[in-house]
C-alpha angles and dihedrals in degrees: 000000000000088000090061091046089051094050093046094047091047092049091049091051091049089051091052091049093049090050091052094048091049091054087065091069129063115244130193119227114261093025119126089248091055088052090051090049091053091049093047090048092052091050095044108034097072084069101030098048096062089048089049089054091054099039109033120204113283115240113237107180108294095348137064128231116215106208096175091101092053089051092050093045090048091049093046089052091054089049090051091054092045090052089050101246 
C-alpha cells in the first residue's frame, strides 16, 4: 500500500511541475499544448485552488507570483517522507 501512495504522490508532484513549466511559455488556443494545459489544470486545481484561497499570489512589481504550487509540492514532499518513500 505505501508503494502505491508513493507512486501517486510522486506522479501528482510531477504533474504540478509540468504545469508550472508550461505556464512559462505562451500557448495559442486550440493548440495541443493548450489542451495539455487544460488537462493539467483539471487534475491539479482541486488541490491548488484551496491553497490559493488561503495564500494569495504575492505582488512583485507589476506581476504576481503564485506560490500555491510551491506549497503543494513542499507538502507532498513532506507526505512522501512521512509515508517512507
